[in-house]
C-alpha positions as CSV (number, residue, x, y, z in Angstrom):
1,M,-34.2,67.3,-304.5
2,E,-31.8,70.1,-303.6
3,P,-28.1,69.2,-303.7
4,S,-27.1,67.4,-300.5
5,G,-24.4,65.2,-299.0
6,A,-26.5,62.1,-299.8
7,I,-26.5,63.1,-303.5
8,V,-22.7,63.7,-303.5
9,D,-22.2,60.3,-301.8
10,L,-24.4,58.7,-304.5
11,L,-22.4,60.3,-307.3
12,L,-19.1,59.4,-305.8
13,G,-20.1,55.8,-305.4
14,A,-21.6,55.4,-308.9
15,D,-19.9,53.3,-311.6
16,A,-20.5,55.4,-314.7
17,A,-19.8,52.4,-317.0
18,A,-22.6,50.4,-315.4
19,L,-25.3,53.1,-315.8
20,T,-27.8,53.3,-318.6
21,E,-27.6,56.2,-321.0
22,E,-30.6,57.8,-319.3
23,Q,-29.0,57.3,-315.8
24,K,-25.7,58.8,-317.0
25,L,-27.4,61.9,-318.2
26,T,-29.4,62.2,-314.9
27,A,-26.2,61.7,-312.9
28,L,-24.5,64.4,-315.0
29,V,-27.3,66.8,-314.2
30,L,-27.1,66.0,-310.5
31,A,-23.3,66.5,-310.6
32,H,-23.8,69.9,-312.3
33,R,-26.2,71.0,-309.6
34,A,-24.0,69.7,-306.7
35,I,-21.0,71.6,-308.1
36,A,-23.1,74.8,-308.3
37,S,-24.2,74.4,-304.7
38,L,-20.6,73.8,-303.5
39,H,-19.6,77.0,-305.3
40,H,-22.2,78.8,-303.2
41,V,-20.6,77.3,-300.1
42,R,-17.1,78.4,-301.2
43,L,-18.3,82.0,-301.9
44,S,-20.0,82.1,-298.5
45,L,-16.8,81.0,-296.7
46,L,-14.7,83.4,-298.7
47,R,-17.0,86.2,-297.7
48,E,-16.5,85.4,-294.0
49,V,-12.7,84.8,-293.9
50,E,-10.7,88.0,-293.8
51,D,-7.1,86.9,-294.1
52,T,-6.6,86.4,-297.9
53,A,-2.9,85.4,-297.4
54,E,-4.0,82.6,-295.1
55,I,-6.5,81.4,-297.7
56,A,-4.0,81.6,-300.5
57,M,-1.5,79.4,-298.6
58,A,-4.2,76.9,-297.7
59,I,-5.6,76.3,-301.2
60,H,-2.3,76.9,-303.1
61,E,-3.5,79.8,-305.2
62,P,-2.0,83.3,-305.8
63,E,-3.2,85.8,-303.2
64,Q,-4.3,88.1,-306.0
65,S,-6.6,85.4,-307.3
66,V,-8.1,84.9,-303.8
67,V,-8.6,88.7,-303.4
68,H,-10.5,88.7,-306.7
69,Q,-12.7,85.7,-305.6
70,K,-13.4,87.4,-302.3
71,H,-14.5,90.5,-304.1
72,R,-16.7,88.3,-306.2
73,S,-18.4,86.8,-303.1
74,A,-20.1,90.1,-302.6
75,M,-22.6,89.1,-305.3
76,L,-24.3,86.8,-302.8
77,D,-25.5,90.0,-301.0
78,R,-26.0,92.0,-304.2
79,L,-28.2,89.3,-305.8
80,P,-29.8,87.3,-302.9
81,R,-32.4,85.5,-305.0
82,M,-30.0,84.6,-307.7
83,A,-27.7,83.4,-304.9
84,E,-30.4,81.1,-303.7
85,L,-30.8,79.6,-307.2
86,L,-27.0,78.9,-307.1
87,R,-27.4,77.3,-303.6
88,R,-30.1,75.0,-304.9
89,G,-28.1,74.2,-308.0
90,E,-30.7,75.7,-310.4
91,I,-28.1,78.0,-312.0
92,D,-24.3,77.5,-312.1
93,L,-21.5,79.9,-311.1
94,R,-20.9,81.2,-314.6
95,R,-24.5,82.3,-315.0
96,M,-24.5,83.9,-311.6
97,E,-21.3,85.8,-312.5
98,T,-22.8,86.8,-315.9
99,V,-25.6,88.6,-314.2
100,D,-23.3,90.2,-311.5
101,D,-20.9,91.5,-314.2
102,R,-23.8,93.5,-315.7
103,V,-25.4,94.8,-312.5
104,V,-22.3,95.5,-310.4
105,H,-22.0,99.1,-311.7
106,L,-25.6,100.1,-311.2
107,A,-25.6,103.0,-308.8
108,K,-28.7,102.1,-306.7
109,P,-29.7,98.8,-305.0
110,E,-33.2,99.2,-306.2
111,L,-32.0,99.1,-309.8
112,V,-30.2,95.9,-309.1
113,A,-33.4,94.5,-307.5
114,Q,-35.4,95.5,-310.6
115,V,-33.0,93.6,-312.8
116,E,-33.1,90.6,-310.5
117,D,-36.9,90.7,-310.5
118,A,-36.9,90.4,-314.3
119,L,-34.5,87.5,-314.3
120,V,-35.0,85.2,-311.3
121,D,-37.8,83.2,-312.7
122,L,-36.2,82.9,-316.2
123,A,-32.6,82.2,-315.3
124,P,-32.8,78.4,-314.6
125,G,-34.1,77.8,-318.1
126,L,-31.5,79.9,-320.0
127,T,-28.0,79.3,-321.1
128,R,-25.2,81.7,-320.1
129,T,-25.3,83.5,-323.4
130,Q,-29.1,83.8,-323.3
131,L,-29.0,85.0,-319.8
132,A,-26.3,87.6,-320.7
133,R,-28.5,89.1,-323.4
134,R,-31.6,89.1,-321.1
135,T,-29.6,90.8,-318.3
136,T,-28.1,93.4,-320.7
137,K,-31.6,94.3,-321.9
138,A,-32.9,94.4,-318.3
139,V,-30.1,96.7,-317.2
140,A,-30.6,99.0,-320.2
141,E,-34.3,99.2,-319.4
142,A,-33.7,99.8,-315.6
143,D,-31.0,102.5,-316.1
144,P,-31.0,103.7,-319.7
145,L,-28.9,106.8,-319.1
146,G,-26.3,105.0,-317.0
147,Y,-26.2,102.1,-319.6
148,D,-25.3,104.6,-322.3
149,Q,-22.7,106.3,-320.2
150,R,-21.1,102.9,-319.5
151,R,-21.2,102.1,-323.2
152,L,-19.2,105.2,-324.0
153,K,-16.7,104.5,-321.2
154,A,-16.3,100.9,-322.4
155,R,-15.2,102.1,-325.8
156,E,-12.0,103.3,-324.1
157,D,-11.2,99.6,-323.4
158,R,-11.0,98.7,-327.1
159,R,-7.7,96.9,-327.8
160,V,-5.8,94.2,-329.6
161,E,-4.3,91.4,-327.5
162,F,-1.5,88.9,-328.4
163,T,-1.5,85.6,-326.6
164,P,1.1,82.8,-327.3
165,L,-0.4,79.3,-327.8
166,P,1.3,75.9,-328.0
167,D,2.7,74.4,-331.2
168,G,3.8,77.6,-332.9
169,M,0.4,79.3,-332.8
170,T,-0.8,82.6,-331.4
171,Q,-4.1,84.1,-330.6
172,L,-4.6,87.6,-331.9
173,S,-7.8,89.0,-330.5
174,I,-9.5,92.4,-330.7
175,I,-12.1,94.1,-328.5
176,L,-14.4,96.5,-330.4
177,P,-17.8,98.1,-330.0
178,A,-20.4,95.5,-330.9
179,I,-21.6,97.1,-334.1
180,D,-18.1,97.5,-335.6
181,A,-17.2,93.9,-334.6
182,R,-20.4,92.6,-336.2
183,Q,-19.7,94.3,-339.5
184,A,-16.1,93.1,-339.5
185,Y,-17.1,89.5,-338.7
186,D,-19.8,89.5,-341.5
187,L,-17.3,90.9,-344.0
188,L,-14.8,88.1,-343.2
189,T,-17.6,85.6,-343.5
190,Q,-18.4,86.9,-347.0
191,D,-14.7,86.7,-347.9
192,A,-14.6,83.1,-346.6
193,R,-17.6,82.1,-348.7
194,A,-16.0,83.6,-351.8
195,L,-12.9,81.5,-351.5
196,V,-12.5,78.4,-353.6
197,K,-14.0,75.2,-352.3
198,D,-11.3,73.0,-350.7
199,D,-10.7,71.0,-347.5
200,R,-10.5,74.1,-345.3
201,T,-13.3,74.7,-342.7
202,T,-15.2,78.0,-342.6
203,D,-13.3,79.0,-339.5
204,Q,-10.0,78.4,-341.3
205,K,-11.1,80.3,-344.3
206,R,-12.3,83.2,-342.1
207,A,-8.9,83.3,-340.5
208,D,-7.1,83.3,-343.9
209,A,-9.5,86.0,-345.1
210,F,-8.6,88.2,-342.1
211,L,-4.9,87.9,-342.9
212,D,-5.5,88.7,-346.6
213,R,-7.5,91.9,-345.6
214,F,-4.9,92.9,-343.0
215,L,-2.1,92.6,-345.6
216,G,-4.1,94.6,-348.1
217,Y,-5.4,91.9,-350.4
218,G,-9.1,92.2,-349.5
219,V,-12.0,92.7,-352.0
220,D,-14.4,95.6,-351.6
221,R,-17.7,94.3,-350.3
222,K,-20.8,95.6,-348.6
223,V,-22.4,93.9,-345.6
224,K,-25.7,94.4,-343.9
225,V,-26.0,94.7,-340.2
226,H,-29.6,94.2,-338.9
227,V,-30.7,96.1,-335.9
228,T,-34.3,96.1,-334.6
229,I,-35.5,99.2,-332.7
230,S,-39.0,100.2,-331.5
231,L,-40.7,103.1,-333.1
232,E,-41.0,104.8,-329.6
233,T,-37.2,104.5,-329.1
234,L,-36.6,105.7,-332.6
235,M,-38.6,108.8,-331.9
236,G,-36.8,109.4,-328.6
237,L,-39.9,108.7,-326.4
238,T,-38.3,105.7,-324.7
239,E,-34.7,104.4,-324.2
240,D,-35.4,100.7,-324.7
241,P,-32.3,98.9,-326.2
242,G,-32.2,97.9,-329.8
243,L,-31.4,94.3,-330.9
244,L,-28.2,93.7,-332.9
245,D,-28.4,90.4,-334.8
246,G,-25.8,87.9,-333.6
247,Y,-25.0,90.0,-330.5
248,G,-28.0,91.0,-328.5
249,P,-29.2,94.3,-326.9
250,I,-27.4,97.5,-327.7
251,A,-27.9,101.1,-326.4
252,A,-30.8,103.1,-327.7
253,D,-28.5,105.9,-328.9
254,S,-26.4,103.4,-330.9
255,A,-29.5,102.0,-332.6
256,R,-30.8,105.5,-333.4
257,E,-27.5,106.5,-334.8
258,L,-27.5,103.5,-337.2
259,A,-31.1,104.3,-338.2
260,M,-30.1,107.8,-339.3
261,H,-27.8,106.3,-342.0
262,A,-29.5,103.1,-343.1
263,P,-32.7,101.9,-344.9
264,W,-35.6,101.1,-342.7
265,R,-38.2,98.3,-342.9
266,G,-41.3,98.2,-340.7
267,L,-42.0,95.1,-338.6
268,L,-45.5,94.5,-337.3
269,L,-45.7,92.7,-333.9
270,D,-48.6,90.6,-332.6
271,Q,-50.1,90.9,-329.1
272,Y,-47.2,88.9,-327.7
273,R,-44.6,91.3,-329.2
274,R,-43.6,88.6,-331.7
275,A,-42.9,89.2,-335.4
276,S,-46.0,88.6,-337.5
277,E,-45.7,86.6,-340.7
278,L,-46.1,86.6,-344.5
279,S,-46.8,83.4,-346.5
280,T,-46.4,82.0,-350.0
281,D,-47.7,78.9,-351.8
282,T,-44.3,77.9,-353.1
283,Y,-41.6,75.7,-351.6
284,R,-38.9,78.3,-351.7
285,P,-39.5,81.3,-349.4
286,T,-39.3,84.8,-350.8
287,T,-36.6,87.2,-349.5
288,R,-39.1,88.9,-347.3
289,I,-40.3,85.7,-345.8
290,K,-36.7,84.6,-345.0
291,E,-36.2,88.0,-343.3
292,F,-39.4,87.6,-341.3
293,A,-38.5,84.0,-340.3
294,E,-35.1,85.3,-339.0
295,L,-36.8,88.2,-337.1
296,N,-39.2,85.7,-335.6
297,A,-36.3,83.9,-334.0
298,G,-34.4,87.0,-333.0
299,G,-31.7,86.1,-335.5
300,V,-30.4,83.0,-333.6
301,C,-30.8,79.3,-334.0
302,S,-34.2,77.9,-332.9
303,A,-32.8,74.8,-331.1
304,P,-33.0,74.8,-327.3
305,G,-30.3,76.9,-325.8
306,C,-28.5,77.7,-329.0
307,T,-27.4,81.3,-329.7
308,T,-25.5,80.7,-332.9
309,P,-26.6,83.1,-335.7
310,I,-29.1,81.5,-338.2
311,Q,-27.3,79.8,-341.0
312,E,-30.1,77.8,-342.7
313,L,-33.9,77.8,-342.8
314,D,-36.1,74.8,-342.8
315,H,-39.8,73.9,-342.8
316,T,-40.9,72.4,-339.4
317,T,-43.6,70.4,-341.1
318,P,-42.3,69.3,-344.5
319,W,-43.7,71.1,-347.5
320,P,-46.4,70.9,-348.9
321,Q,-48.1,69.8,-345.7
322,G,-46.3,72.6,-344.0
323,D,-46.8,76.1,-345.4
324,T,-43.9,78.3,-346.5
325,N,-44.3,81.1,-343.9
326,A,-42.4,82.7,-341.1
327,T,-44.1,80.5,-338.5
328,Q,-43.3,77.1,-340.2
329,L,-39.9,78.2,-341.3
330,K,-37.4,78.0,-338.5
331,G,-33.8,79.2,-338.6
332,Y,-31.0,76.9,-337.4
333,C,-27.2,76.7,-337.3
334,A,-25.9,73.9,-339.5
335,H,-25.3,71.5,-336.6
336,H,-28.9,71.7,-335.3
337,H,-30.4,71.6,-338.8
338,H,-28.5,68.3,-339.2
339,L,-29.8,67.0,-335.9
340,K,-33.4,68.0,-336.8
341,H,-33.2,65.7,-339.8
342,G,-31.3,63.0,-337.9
343,N,-32.5,61.4,-334.6
344,H,-34.3,64.4,-333.1
345,T,-38.0,65.0,-333.5
346,V,-39.2,68.6,-333.9
347,T,-42.9,69.6,-333.9
348,L,-44.7,73.0,-333.8
349,D,-47.7,74.0,-331.8
350,S,-50.4,76.4,-333.0
351,D,-49.0,79.1,-330.6
352,N,-45.6,78.8,-332.4
353,T,-43.9,76.8,-329.6
354,L,-41.3,74.5,-331.0
355,H,-40.9,71.1,-329.3
356,W,-37.7,69.0,-329.5
357,I,-37.6,65.4,-328.5
358,T,-34.1,64.0,-328.0
359,P,-33.0,60.4,-328.7
360,L,-33.3,59.7,-324.9
361,G,-36.9,60.9,-325.0
362,R,-36.3,64.2,-323.2
363,H,-38.5,67.1,-324.1
364,Y,-37.4,70.8,-324.6
365,T,-39.2,73.8,-326.0
366,T,-38.3,77.1,-327.7
367,H,-40.5,80.1,-328.4
368,P,-40.3,82.9,-330.9
369,H,-38.3,85.9,-329.9
370,Q,-40.1,88.5,-327.9
371,Y,-39.2,92.1,-328.9
């Protein structure tokens, strides 16, 4: 059912404590969809009411915020089919805004429509981060020259921000080009792993390592940044974006520039544009098989909806029944690796589709990354 007044009434009258676990999850999904549909209603009304001062007084919000929201309501016209998904509750407002943020600067409506064509069937099944990466890639493919020009302009927005937090803490954040930020993050991660084992979390150690480096106590290290680029783009025949591990699509020029100063390794794709595999008859995978397994997953966790960089590899079918190859080996973040060996069931199809069965019996699938 599409979100409706009847569903809202049902949710408002429900006693959450009296529901079964399955009913609670179903109600939560319905509430999520109803909220998305009401966001569509709100944007539609904002688009039609002209007096922003009147709106601001009525809803007790700063007028500047209302003006921003009113500008945002234009995305209903810019992305009509995505807006229909929002109205039906199939995507939420954050996902709609994620797409709009990436198409709003496209010069021609037909380019926006081309990106929307590539996304509208996929968007309901993607998380916000997954949709952001798909949209970035679609925009780069639709308008490669404009995408690179916007990348160069965006470099001018690099900055460091200081935000006070409660309890004597402060957030110090920095906005950098993706490749530079990836290198810095991986360097801090190496520093964190090199610290003595104690009760600090990895995040705490990474923060401590940042301060050490900033104060001049860092150790010289080398980090590897993995970028995948097609041969055609490398040769300048196409402008398809490259793929930066842990980030997503980057401009073709950026990927080519990296390729000029880095070692290369060829990657053969199958007919579905997925990484092909190598295998071994031992339990522990070779370095190359590990690399292929990570390429097979696009560098991110294989759990449904997760976009955390791979932290651990695991056989889907336990060895020796399951081979040690890039198909059987799947990459996970530490959290989902733990769930896989806990109360979740994970199986693999012959076409490399990964099936997850949750404790409530719900079924989700993931597929190898398509380059």
